[in-house]
BAKOL-872517 format. One record per atom (N, C-alpha, C, O, CB): residue in three letters; atom name; x, y, z; residue number from 1. Coordinates in steps of 0.001 Angstrom, whole numbers, m for minus. Glycine has a CB too. Layout:
<vomis>
> ALA; CA; X; Y; Z; NUM;
...
</vomis>
This chain:
<vomis>
> UNK; N; 68878; m42672; m42875; 1;
> UNK; CA; 68464; m41348; m42405; 1;
> UNK; C; 67249; m41518; m41505; 1;
> UNK; O; 66327; m42261; m41841; 1;
> UNK; CB; 68144; m40388; m43604; 1;
> UNK; N; 67241; m40858; m40402; 2;
> UNK; CA; 66094; m40928; m39506; 2;
> UNK; C; 64989; m40028; m40031; 2;
> UNK; O; 65198; m39215; m40932; 2;
> UNK; CB; 66489; m40525; m38067; 2;
> UNK; N; 63836; m40189; m39462; 3;
> UNK; CA; 62674; m39418; m39909; 3;
> UNK; C; 62905; m37925; m39737; 3;
> UNK; O; 63562; m37482; m38795; 3;
> UNK; CB; 61424; m39843; m39141; 3;
> UNK; N; 62354; m37167; m40663; 4;
> UNK; CA; 62474; m35712; m40622; 4;
> UNK; C; 61822; m35162; m39362; 4;
> UNK; O; 62263; m34145; m38826; 4;
> UNK; CB; 61840; m35080; m41871; 4;
> UNK; N; 60781; m35823; m38889; 5;
> UNK; CA; 60045; m35315; m37734; 5;
> UNK; C; 60683; m35679; m36400; 5;
> UNK; O; 60101; m35405; m35351; 5;
> UNK; CB; 58641; m35831; m37765; 5;
> UNK; N; 61856; m36286; m36414; 6;
> UNK; CA; 62553; m36656; m35188; 6;
> UNK; C; 62995; m35388; m34459; 6;
> UNK; O; 63895; m34696; m34933; 6;
> UNK; CB; 63774; m37571; m35496; 6;
> UNK; N; 62378; m35066; m33306; 7;
> UNK; CA; 62712; m33818; m32609; 7;
> UNK; C; 64109; m33814; m32001; 7;
> UNK; O; 64619; m32750; m31649; 7;
> UNK; CB; 61706; m33560; m31527; 7;
> UNK; N; 64736; m34972; m31870; 8;
> UNK; CA; 66055; m35054; m31264; 8;
> UNK; C; 67177; m35063; m32291; 8;
> UNK; O; 68355; m35113; m31934; 8;
> UNK; CB; 66146; m36282; m30411; 8;
> UNK; N; 66814; m35014; m33547; 9;
> UNK; CA; 67816; m35080; m34618; 9;
> UNK; C; 68571; m33764; m34714; 9;
> UNK; O; 67969; m32691; m34739; 9;
> UNK; CB; 67152; m35415; m35971; 9;
> UNK; N; 69881; m33855; m34769; 10;
> UNK; CA; 70718; m32691; m35015; 10;
> UNK; C; 71257; m32845; m36431; 10;
> UNK; O; 72049; m33744; m36713; 10;
> UNK; CB; 71885; m32561; m33948; 10;
> UNK; N; 70818; m31960; m37313; 11;
> UNK; CA; 71151; m32051; m38733; 11;
> UNK; C; 72448; m31312; m39027; 11;
> UNK; O; 72687; m30224; m38502; 11;
> UNK; CB; 70011; m31487; m39592; 11;
> UNK; N; 73269; m31901; m39857; 12;
> UNK; CA; 74426; m31179; m40373; 12;
> UNK; C; 73989; m30450; m41630; 12;
> UNK; O; 72957; m30788; m42211; 12;
> UNK; CB; 75630; m32141; m40662; 12;
> UNK; N; 74749; m29465; m42056; 13;
> UNK; CA; 74432; m28741; m43280; 13;
> UNK; C; 74383; m29707; m44462; 13;
> UNK; O; 73500; m29605; m45314; 13;
> UNK; CB; 75464; m27624; m43535; 13;
> UNK; N; 75318; m30630; m44515; 14;
> UNK; CA; 75347; m31608; m45607; 14;
> UNK; C; 74125; m32502; m45628; 14;
> UNK; O; 73617; m32825; m46702; 14;
> UNK; CB; 76581; m32458; m45504; 14;
> UNK; N; 73638; m32911; m44458; 15;
> UNK; CA; 72437; m33751; m44394; 15;
> UNK; C; 71202; m32996; m44858; 15;
> UNK; O; 70360; m33549; m45565; 15;
> UNK; CB; 72223; m34266; m42972; 15;
> UNK; N; 71092; m31745; m44465; 16;
> UNK; CA; 69960; m30930; m44913; 16;
> UNK; C; 70018; m30763; m46427; 16;
> UNK; O; 69001; m30918; m47102; 16;
> UNK; CB; 69961; m29544; m44211; 16;
> UNK; N; 71177; m30453; m46964; 17;
> UNK; CA; 71328; m30281; m48411; 17;
> UNK; C; 70972; m31564; m49146; 17;
> UNK; O; 70292; m31523; m50171; 17;
> UNK; CB; 72760; m29854; m48758; 17;
> UNK; N; 71422; m32690; m48637; 18;
> UNK; CA; 71109; m33979; m49267; 18;
> UNK; C; 69615; m34262; m49206; 18;
> UNK; O; 69032; m34757; m50170; 18;
> UNK; CB; 71889; m35117; m48587; 18;
> UNK; N; 68999; m33949; m48077; 19;
> UNK; CA; 67579; m34231; m47884; 19;
> UNK; C; 66695; m33421; m48828; 19;
> UNK; O; 65720; m33949; m49363; 19;
> UNK; CB; 67185; m33948; m46448; 19;
> UNK; N; 67018; m32162; m49037; 20;
> UNK; CA; 66158; m31319; m49880; 20;
> UNK; C; 66647; m31229; m51318; 20;
> UNK; O; 66087; m30471; m52111; 20;
> UNK; CB; 66068; m29929; m49296; 20;
> UNK; N; 67680; m31987; m51668; 21;
> UNK; CA; 68238; m31910; m53022; 21;
> UNK; C; 67234; m32319; m54087; 21;
> UNK; O; 67224; m31744; m55176; 21;
> UNK; CB; 69469; m32785; m53128; 21;
> UNK; N; 66405; m33280; m53800; 22;
> UNK; CA; 65383; m33728; m54755; 22;
> UNK; C; 64027; m33528; m54112; 22;
> UNK; O; 63736; m34126; m53076; 22;
> UNK; CB; 65593; m35227; m55172; 22;
> UNK; N; 63186; m32685; m54720; 23;
> UNK; CA; 61826; m32528; m54239; 23;
> UNK; C; 61618; m31491; m53167; 23;
> UNK; O; 60482; m31292; m52737; 23;
> UNK; CB; 61358; m33790; m53742; 23;
> UNK; N; 62647; m30826; m52718; 24;
> UNK; CA; 62465; m29798; m51704; 24;
> UNK; C; 62286; m30395; m50325; 24;
> UNK; O; 62660; m31544; m50093; 24;
> UNK; CB; 61279; m28932; m52044; 24;
> UNK; N; 61723; m29632; m49412; 25;
> UNK; CA; 61609; m30074; m48029; 25;
> UNK; C; 60292; m30775; m47735; 25;
> UNK; O; 60070; m31213; m46606; 25;
> UNK; CB; 61767; m28905; m47110; 25;
> UNK; N; 59418; m30891; m48722; 26;
> UNK; CA; 58148; m31584; m48516; 26;
> UNK; C; 58292; m33072; m48713; 26;
> UNK; O; 59380; m33558; m49023; 26;
> UNK; CB; 57091; m31045; m49451; 26;
> UNK; N; 57202; m33806; m48536; 27;
> UNK; CA; 57235; m35253; m48735; 27;
> UNK; C; 57650; m35594; m50164; 27;
> UNK; O; 57305; m34879; m51105; 27;
> UNK; CB; 55865; m35869; m48418; 27;
> UNK; N; 58376; m36668; m50317; 28;
> UNK; CA; 58867; m37104; m51618; 28;
> UNK; C; 58271; m38471; m51914; 28;
> UNK; O; 58469; m39420; m51156; 28;
> UNK; CB; 60429; m37150; m51653; 28;
> UNK; N; 57536; m38568; m53025; 29;
> UNK; CA; 56946; m39836; m53447; 29;
> UNK; C; 57618; m40235; m54750; 29;
> UNK; O; 57620; m39470; m55715; 29;
> UNK; CB; 55381; m39728; m53616; 29;
> UNK; N; 58182; m41417; m54777; 30;
> UNK; CA; 58871; m41913; m55953; 30;
> UNK; C; 58310; m43281; m56288; 30;
> UNK; O; 58079; m44103; m55401; 30;
> UNK; CB; 60406; m41974; m55727; 30;
> UNK; N; 58090; m43520; m57579; 31;
> UNK; CA; 57624; m44836; m57989; 31;
> UNK; C; 56789; m44754; m59244; 31;
> UNK; O; 56776; m43737; m59937; 31;
> UNK; CB; 56829; m45486; m56883; 31;
> UNK; N; 56101; m45826; m59523; 32;
> UNK; CA; 55246; m45904; m60704; 32;
> UNK; C; 54074; m44941; m60536; 32;
> UNK; O; 53793; m44495; m59424; 32;
> UNK; CB; 54739; m47359; m60933; 32;
> UNK; N; 53389; m44618; m61635; 33;
> UNK; CA; 52196; m43763; m61506; 33;
> UNK; C; 51175; m44354; m60527; 33;
> UNK; O; 50532; m43617; m59781; 33;
> UNK; CB; 51539; m43563; m62882; 33;
> UNK; N; 51030; m45671; m60531; 34;
> UNK; CA; 50081; m46311; m59618; 34;
> UNK; C; 50531; m46146; m58164; 34;
> UNK; O; 49703; m45912; m57283; 34;
> UNK; CB; 49929; m47807; m59962; 34;
> UNK; N; 51811; m46264; m57915; 35;
> UNK; CA; 52351; m46112; m56554; 35;
> UNK; C; 52158; m44687; m56048; 35;
> UNK; O; 51745; m44477; m54907; 35;
> UNK; CB; 53848; m46483; m56521; 35;
> UNK; N; 52458; m43711; m56900; 36;
> UNK; CA; 52285; m42310; m56509; 36;
> UNK; C; 50800; m42016; m56296; 36;
> UNK; O; 50432; m41336; m55338; 36;
> UNK; CB; 52882; m41358; m57584; 36;
> UNK; N; 49948; m42529; m57189; 37;
> UNK; CA; 48503; m42330; m57050; 37;
> UNK; C; 47994; m42966; m55759; 37;
> UNK; O; 47137; m42396; m55083; 37;
> UNK; CB; 47757; m42919; m58263; 37;
> UNK; N; 48517; m44145; m55413; 38;
> UNK; CA; 48123; m44799; m54162; 38;
> UNK; C; 48388; m43889; m52964; 38;
> UNK; O; 47540; m43738; m52085; 38;
> UNK; CB; 48876; m46131; m53991; 38;
> UNK; N; 49572; m43289; m52944; 39;
> UNK; CA; 49959; m42422; m51825; 39;
> UNK; C; 49079; m41170; m51775; 39;
> UNK; O; 48586; m40796; m50711; 39;
> UNK; CB; 51444; m42022; m51943; 39;
> UNK; N; 48886; m40527; m52926; 40;
> UNK; CA; 48049; m39322; m52958; 40;
> UNK; C; 46615; m39657; m52564; 40;
> UNK; O; 45982; m38901; m51826; 40;
> UNK; CB; 48077; m38675; m54359; 40;
> UNK; N; 46102; m40779; m53047; 41;
> UNK; CA; 44739; m41178; m52712; 41;
> UNK; C; 44611; m41445; m51211; 41;
> UNK; O; 43597; m41100; m50604; 41;
> UNK; CB; 44331; m42428; m53516; 41;
> UNK; N; 45615; m42044; m50625; 42;
> UNK; CA; 45586; m42291; m49186; 42;
> UNK; C; 45513; m40974; m48412; 42;
> UNK; O; 44764; m40860; m47441; 42;
> UNK; CB; 46826; m43095; m48754; 42;
> UNK; N; 46291; m39982; m48845; 43;
> UNK; CA; 46242; m38667; m48188; 43;
> UNK; C; 44850; m38058; m48309; 43;
> UNK; O; 44329; m37495; m47346; 43;
> UNK; CB; 47294; m37712; m48798; 43;
> UNK; N; 44251; m38168; m49486; 44;
> UNK; CA; 42912; m37617; m49704; 44;
> UNK; C; 41915; m38286; m48769; 44;
> UNK; O; 41124; m37613; m48108; 44;
> UNK; CB; 42474; m37798; m51174; 44;
> UNK; N; 41957; m39606; m48716; 45;
> UNK; CA; 40991; m40351; m47903; 45;
> UNK; C; 41187; m40110; m46413; 45;
> UNK; O; 40209; m40053; m45668; 45;
> UNK; CB; 41097; m41835; m48196; 45;
> UNK; N; 42425; m39969; m45965; 46;
> UNK; CA; 42691; m39815; m44535; 46;
> UNK; C; 42528; m38387; m44037; 46;
> UNK; O; 42234; m38176; m42860; 46;
> UNK; CB; 44077; m40287; m44229; 46;
> UNK; N; 42712; m37404; m44911; 47;
> UNK; CA; 42721; m36014; m44447; 47;
> UNK; C; 41666; m35130; m45093; 47;
> UNK; O; 41454; m34002; m44649; 47;
> UNK; CB; 44058; m35420; m44692; 47;
> UNK; N; 40997; m35623; m46138; 48;
> UNK; CA; 39988; m34858; m46865; 48;
> UNK; C; 40565; m33609; m47527; 48;
> UNK; O; 39859; m32616; m47705; 48;
> UNK; CB; 38869; m34466; m45929; 48;
> UNK; N; 41849; m33656; m47892; 49;
> UNK; CA; 42430; m32533; m48622; 49;
> UNK; C; 41828; m32485; m50019; 49;
> UNK; O; 41331; m33492; m50523; 49;
> UNK; CB; 43979; m32649; m48691; 49;
> UNK; N; 41875; m31317; m50638; 50;
> UNK; CA; 41264; m31183; m51961; 50;
> UNK; C; 42255; m30742; m53031; 50;
> UNK; O; 41845; m30285; m54098; 50;
> UNK; CB; 40125; m30202; m51900; 50;
> UNK; N; 43540; m30872; m52764; 51;
> UNK; CA; 44511; m30497; m53779; 51;
> UNK; C; 45932; m30693; m53290; 51;
> UNK; O; 46182; m30915; m52105; 51;
> UNK; CB; 44303; m29061; m54200; 51;
> UNK; N; 46858; m30604; m54238; 52;
> UNK; CA; 48271; m30784; m53950; 52;
> UNK; C; 49070; m29700; m54658; 52;
> UNK; O; 48668; m29225; m55720; 52;
> UNK; CB; 48748; m32189; m54380; 52;
> UNK; N; 50171; m29316; m54091; 53;
> UNK; CA; 51164; m28492; m54773; 53;
> UNK; C; 52312; m29428; m55129; 53;
> UNK; O; 53067; m29859; m54258; 53;
> UNK; CB; 51650; m27267; m53874; 53;
> UNK; N; 52433; m29735; m56400; 54;
> UNK; CA; 53456; m30669; m56849; 54;
> UNK; C; 54666; m29901; m57347; 54;
> UNK; O; 54531; m28878; m58019; 54;
> UNK; CB; 52911; m31596; m57950; 54;
> UNK; N; 55832; m30392; m57020; 55;
> UNK; CA; 57077; m29766; m57452; 55;
> UNK; C; 57806; m30714; m58388; 55;
> UNK; O; 57580; m31924; m58363; 55;
> UNK; CB; 57971; m29394; m56237; 55;
> UNK; N; 58662; m30168; m59196; 56;
> UNK; CA; 59414; m31006; m60127; 56;
> UNK; C; 60813; m31267; m59606; 56;
> UNK; O; 61390; m30457; m58880; 56;
> UNK; CB; 59480; m30355; m61506; 56;
> UNK; N; 61346; m32419; m59995; 57;
> UNK; CA; 62730; m32734; m59688; 57;
> UNK; C; 63604; m32441; m60891; 57;
> UNK; O; 64720; m31942; m60750; 57;
> UNK; CB; 62876; m34198; m59258; 57;
> UNK; N; 63104; m32749; m62061; 58;
> UNK; CA; 63809; m32501; m63310; 58;
> UNK; C; 62825; m31841; m64264; 58;
> UNK; O; 61819; m32449; m64628; 58;
> UNK; CB; 64399; m33826; m63917; 58;
> UNK; N; 63098; m30614; m64671; 59;
> UNK; CA; 62193; m29897; m65571; 59;
> UNK; C; 62652; m30114; m67004; 59;
> UNK; O; 63861; m30145; m67229; 59;
> UNK; CB; 62144; m28376; m65229; 59;
> UNK; N; 61790; m30264; m67969; 60;
> UNK; CA; 60332; m30361; m67851; 60;
> UNK; C; 59836; m31784; m67693; 60;
> UNK; O; 58625; m32003; m67668; 60;
> UNK; CB; 59684; m29748; m69051; 60;
> UNK; N; 60721; m32753; m67585; 61;
> UNK; CA; 60300; m34153; m67592; 61;
> UNK; C; 59352; m34522; m66462; 61;
> UNK; O; 58412; m35286; m66683; 61;
> UNK; CB; 61498; m35031; m67523; 61;
> UNK; N; 59568; m34005; m65261; 62;
> UNK; CA; 58696; m34365; m64147; 62;
> UNK; C; 57275; m33919; m64415; 62;
> UNK; O; 56342; m34694; m64203; 62;
> UNK; CB; 59202; m33750; m62845; 62;
> UNK; N; 57082; m32691; m64875; 63;
> UNK; CA; 55730; m32187; m65151; 63;
> UNK; C; 55096; m32994; m66271; 63;
> UNK; O; 53911; m33321; m66208; 63;
> UNK; CB; 55764; m30684; m65524; 63;
> UNK; N; 55875; m33316; m67293; 64;
> UNK; CA; 55367; m34134; m68397; 64;
> UNK; C; 54912; m35494; m67869; 64;
> UNK; O; 53843; m35975; m68245; 64;
> UNK; CB; 56453; m34312; m69495; 64;
> UNK; N; 55702; m36111; m67012; 65;
> UNK; CA; 55324; m37399; m66431; 65;
> UNK; C; 54054; m37287; m65601; 65;
> UNK; O; 53203; m38175; m65652; 65;
> UNK; CB; 56458; m37944; m65569; 65;
> UNK; N; 53916; m36215; m64843; 66;
> UNK; CA; 52702; m36014; m64043; 66;
> UNK; C; 51487; m35936; m64963; 66;
> UNK; O; 50477; m36600; m64726; 66;
> UNK; CB; 52814; m34725; m63179; 66;
> UNK; N; 51591; m35123; m66011; 67;
> UNK; CA; 50457; m34922; m66922; 67;
> UNK; C; 50133; m36190; m67708; 67;
> UNK; O; 48967; m36567; m67830; 67;
> UNK; CB; 50754; m33775; m67890; 67;
> UNK; N; 51154; m36841; m68235; 68;
> UNK; CA; 50915; m37977; m69132; 68;
> UNK; C; 50732; m39311; m68408; 68;
> UNK; O; 50067; m40205; m68932; 68;
> UNK; CB; 52053; m38096; m70097; 68;
> UNK; N; 51307; m39461; m67223; 69;
> UNK; CA; 51268; m40762; m66551; 69;
> UNK; C; 50427; m40771; m65271; 69;
> UNK; O; 49630; m41686; m65064; 69;
> UNK; CB; 52667; m41197; m66224; 69;
> UNK; N; 50597; m39762; m64412; 70;
> UNK; CA; 49910; m39761; m63125; 70;
> UNK; C; 48459; m39301; m63218; 70;
> UNK; O; 47566; m39951; m62676; 70;
> UNK; CB; 50650; m38885; m62160; 70;
> UNK; N; 48223; m38192; m63898; 71;
> UNK; CA; 46860; m37643; m63974; 71;
> UNK; C; 45864; m38659; m64528; 71;
> UNK; O; 44776; m38791; m63966; 71;
> UNK; CB; 46847; m36386; m64844; 71;
> UNK; N; 46186; m39393; m65615; 72;
> UNK; CA; 45211; m40386; m66092; 72;
> UNK; C; 44849; m41444; m65038; 72;
> UNK; O; 43696; m41869; m64966; 72;
> UNK; CB; 45757; m41079; m67324; 72;
> UNK; N; 45817; m41868; m64225; 73;
> UNK; CA; 45528; m42847; m63169; 73;
> UNK; C; 44592; m42229; m62134; 73;
> UNK; O; 43633; m42868; m61702; 73;
> UNK; CB; 46841; m43335; m62490; 73;
> UNK; N; 44868; m40990; m61737; 74;
> UNK; CA; 44001; m40312; m60771; 74;
> UNK; C; 42602; m40105; m61334; 74;
> UNK; O; 41615; m40239; m60611; 74;
> UNK; CB; 44603; m38967; m60365; 74;
> UNK; N; 42510; m39779; m62623; 75;
> UNK; CA; 41197; m39605; m63259; 75;
> UNK; C; 40432; m40920; m63306; 75;
> UNK; O; 39226; m40939; m63057; 75;
> UNK; CB; 41357; m39043; m64680; 75;
> UNK; N; 41109; m42016; m63619; 76;
> UNK; CA; 40453; m43332; m63634; 76;
> UNK; C; 39873; m43673; m62264; 76;
> UNK; O; 38839; m44335; m62170; 76;
> UNK; CB; 41448; m44423; m64069; 76;
> UNK; N; 40529; m43228; m61224; 77;
> UNK; CA; 40072; m43488; m59859; 77;
> UNK; C; 39004; m42498; m59405; 77;
> UNK; O; 38438; m42652; m58323; 77;
> UNK; CB; 41245; m43442; m58903; 77;
> UNK; N; 38726; m41486; m60220; 78;
> UNK; CA; 37704; m40505; m59879; 78;
> UNK; C; 38142; m39473; m58862; 78;
> UNK; O; 37302; m38855; m58208; 78;
> UNK; CB; 36511; m41198; m59371; 78;
> UNK; N; 39447; m39276; m58715; 79;
> UNK; CA; 39925; m38302; m57719; 79;
> UNK; C; 40641; m37121; m58369; 79;
> UNK; O; 41323; m36351; m57692; 79;
> UNK; CB; 40864; m38985; m56724; 79;
> UNK; N; 40484; m36984; m59679; 80;
> UNK; CA; 41026; m35823; m60384; 80;
> UNK; C; 40054; m35463; m61487; 80;
> UNK; O; 39579; m36336; m62213; 80;
> UNK; CB; 42457; m36106; m60959; 80;
> UNK; N; 39757; m34182; m61615; 81;
> UNK; CA; 38750; m33748; m62585; 81;
> UNK; C; 39142; m34117; m64012; 81;
> UNK; O; 40321; m34192; m64356; 81;
> UNK; CB; 38536; m32242; m62483; 81;
> UNK; N; 38129; m34343; m64820; 82;
> UNK; CA; 38341; m34658; m66232; 82;
> UNK; C; 37986; m33488; m67129; 82;
> UNK; O; 38283; m33502; m68324; 82;
> UNK; CB; 37526; m35874; m66628; 82;
> UNK; N; 37353; m32478; m66559; 83;
> UNK; CA; 37049; m31259; m67314; 83;
> UNK; C; 36885; m30101; m66342; 83;
> UNK; O; 36679; m30289; m65143; 83;
> UNK; CB; 35765; m31438; m68181; 83;
> UNK; N; 36981; m28909; m66891; 84;
> UNK; CA; 36848; m27701; m66079; 84;
> UNK; C; 35475; m27098; m66279; 84;
> UNK; O; 34884; m27213; m67353; 84;
> UNK; CB; 37941; m26677; m66429; 84;
> UNK; N; 34968; m26452; m65237; 85;
> UNK; CA; 33703; m25742; m65387; 85;
> UNK; C; 33925; m24541; m66287; 85;
> UNK; O; 34999; m23939; m66256; 85;
> UNK; CB; 33132; m25304; m64010; 85;
> UNK; N; 32932; m24180; m67088; 86;
> UNK; CA; 33112; m23050; m68006; 86;
> UNK; C; 33275; m21731; m67262; 86;
> UNK; O; 32823; m21573; m66128; 86;
> UNK; CB; 31931; m22956; m68962; 86;
> UNK; N; 33931; m20794; m67929; 87;
> UNK; CA; 34099; m19461; m67372; 87;
> UNK; C; 35555; m19094; m67178; 87;
> UNK; O; 36442; m19948; m67137; 87;
> UNK; CB; 33376; m19356; m66064; 87;
> UNK; N; 35769; m17802; m67061; 88;
> UNK; CA; 37112; m17297; m66834; 88;
> UNK; C; 37450; m17398; m65349; 88;
> UNK; O; 36568; m17597; m64513; 88;
> UNK; CB; 37241; m15838; m67330; 88;
> UNK; N; 38717; m17260; m65037; 89;
> UNK; CA; 39134; m17278; m63637; 89;
> UNK; C; 38463; m16133; m62881; 89;
> UNK; O; 38034; m16305; m61740; 89;
> UNK; CB; 40677; m17177; m63521; 89;
> UNK; N; 38374; m14969; m63518; 90;
> UNK; CA; 37736; m13823; m62871; 90;
> UNK; C; 36271; m14140; m62535; 90;
> UNK; O; 35780; m13778; m61465; 90;
> UNK; CB; 37821; m12572; m63781; 90;
> UNK; N; 35589; m14812; m63453; 91;
> UNK; CA; 34196; m15173; m63194; 91;
> UNK; C; 34091; m16165; m62039; 91;
> UNK; O; 33182; m16076; m61213; 91;
> UNK; CB; 33556; m15763; m64453; 91;
> UNK; N; 35020; m17101; m61990; 92;
> UNK; CA; 34976; m18118; m60941; 92;
> UNK; C; 35335; m17544; m59577; 92;
> UNK; O; 34746; m17929; m58566; 92;
> UNK; CB; 35915; m19260; m61281; 92;
> UNK; N; 36295; m16629; m59544; 93;
> UNK; CA; 36730; m16071; m58267; 93;
> UNK; C; 35837; m14955; m57756; 93;
> UNK; O; 35530; m14883; m56566; 93;
> UNK; CB; 38124; m15563; m58393; 93;
> UNK; N; 35418; m14075; m58678; 94;
> UNK; CA; 34732; m12848; m58256; 94;
> UNK; C; 33311; m12717; m58773; 94;
> UNK; O; 32637; m11725; m58497; 94;
> UNK; CB; 35512; m11666; m58702; 94;
> UNK; N; 32851; m13717; m59524; 95;
> UNK; CA; 31504; m13678; m60093; 95;
> UNK; C; 31294; m12423; m60938; 95;
> UNK; O; 30243; m11785; m60872; 95;
> UNK; CB; 30456; m13742; m58978; 95;
> UNK; N; 32300; m12084; m61725; 96;
> UNK; CA; 32231; m10925; m62614; 96;
> UNK; C; 32483; m11377; m64042; 96;
> UNK; O; 33137; m12392; m64283; 96;
> UNK; CB; 33254; m9834; m62194; 96;
> UNK; N; 31956; m10609; m64980; 97;
> UNK; CA; 32227; m10926; m66378; 97;
> UNK; C; 33677; m10556; m66713; 97;
> UNK; O; 34442; m10133; m65846; 97;
> UNK; CB; 31234; m10178; m67317; 97;
> UNK; N; 34027; m10723; m67968; 98;
> UNK; CA; 35408; m10510; m68399; 98;
> UNK; C; 35837; m9048; m68356; 98;
> UNK; O; 37034; m8767; m68293; 98;
> UNK; CB; 35589; m11037; m69790; 98;
> UNK; N; 34923; m8141; m68387; 99;
> UNK; CA; 35294; m6727; m68428; 99;
> UNK; C; 35583; m6198; m67034; 99;
> UNK; O; 34793; m6376; m66106; 99;
> UNK; CB; 34186; m5903; m69080; 99;
> UNK; N; 36700; m5562; m66907; 100;
> UNK; CA; 37052; m4929; m65645; 100;
> UNK; C; 36211; m3680; m65448; 100;
> UNK; O; 35887; m2972; m66401; 100;
> UNK; CB; 38552; m4587; m65600; 100;
> UNK; N; 35877; m3431; m64235; 101;
> UNK; CA; 35042; m2283; m63907; 101;
> UNK; C; 35900; m1156; m63333; 101;
> UNK; O; 36981; m1395; m62794; 101;
> UNK; CB; 33936; m2685; m62909; 101;
> UNK; N; 35407; 66; m63456; 102;
> UNK; CA; 36062; 1193; m62803; 102;
> UNK; C; 35915; 997; m61303; 102;
> UNK; O; 34844; 570; m60871; 102;
> UNK; CB; 35453; 2567; m63265; 102;
> UNK; N; 36880; 1269; m60511; 103;
> UNK; CA; 38062; 2074; m60719; 103;
> UNK; C; 39310; 1265; m61075; 103;
> UNK; O; 40415; 1791; m60943; 103;
> UNK; CB; 38324; 2875; m59503; 103;
> UNK; N; 39187; 23; m61516; 104;
> UNK; CA; 40369; m745; m61866; 104;
> UNK; C; 41144; m12; m62954; 104;
> UNK; O; 40539; 403; m63943; 104;
> UNK; CB; 39985; m2169; m62327; 104;
> UNK; N; 42467; 167; m62814; 105;
> UNK; CA; 43262; 933; m63776; 105;
> UNK; C; 43176; 411; m65210; 105;
> UNK; O; 43254; 1193; m66157; 105;
> UNK; CB; 44693; 937; m63345; 105;
> UNK; N; 43017; m889; m65375; 106;
> UNK; CA; 42988; m1456; m66725; 106;
> UNK; C; 41632; m1302; m67401; 106;
> UNK; O; 41500; m1606; m68586; 106;
> UNK; CB; 43361; m2917; m66677; 106;
> UNK; N; 40606; m830; m66658; 107;
> UNK; CA; 39270; m695; m67236; 107;
> UNK; C; 39238; 316; m68384; 107;
> UNK; O; 38380; 212; m69261; 107;
> UNK; CB; 38278; m283; m66158; 107;
> UNK; N; 40137; 1275; m68399; 108;
> UNK; CA; 40132; 2291; m69455; 108;
> UNK; C; 40850; 1821; m70724; 108;
> UNK; O; 40858; 2538; m71724; 108;
> UNK; CB; 40782; 3566; m68944; 108;
> UNK; N; 41444; 643; m70697; 109;
> UNK; CA; 42177; 122; m71852; 109;
> UNK; C; 41371; m945; m72582; 109;
> UNK; O; 41746; m2117; m72584; 109;
> UNK; CB; 43526; m450; m71413; 109;
> UNK; N; 40284; m548; m73190; 110;
> UNK; CA; 39437; m1468; m73941; 110;
> UNK; C; 39533; m1150; m75418; 110;
> UNK; O; 39660; 6; m75820; 110;
> UNK; CB; 37972; m1392; m73464; 110;
> UNK; N; 39472; m2189; m76205; 111;
> UNK; CA; 39529; m2010; m77657; 111;
> UNK; C; 38132; m1891; m78222; 111;
> UNK; O; 37968; m1734; m79432; 111;
> UNK; CB; 40276; m3173; m78325; 111;
</vomis>
């Protein structure tokens, strides 16, 4: 198969289906946790990106493999956090406490 970025490539429906059958239309990295970590680390170093959107090929096994096998390798290399900063998502995004304020519709539903 020629490169996806080949501007002269004329794709058949079958070729497109085969290409996106595993992993979608984004880049596909397959291999050991160290091999996948090598590729992700290279992207980080070359582009200064600060995150990835990872997709699964087989649920739930792919996510389990990412959590149990890949994340520890990335953490050992210092390119994946080992803990989260304290606070709720609302506090982190909006600098607000846990209580919703008026006029938010849910503010009137407090126990």
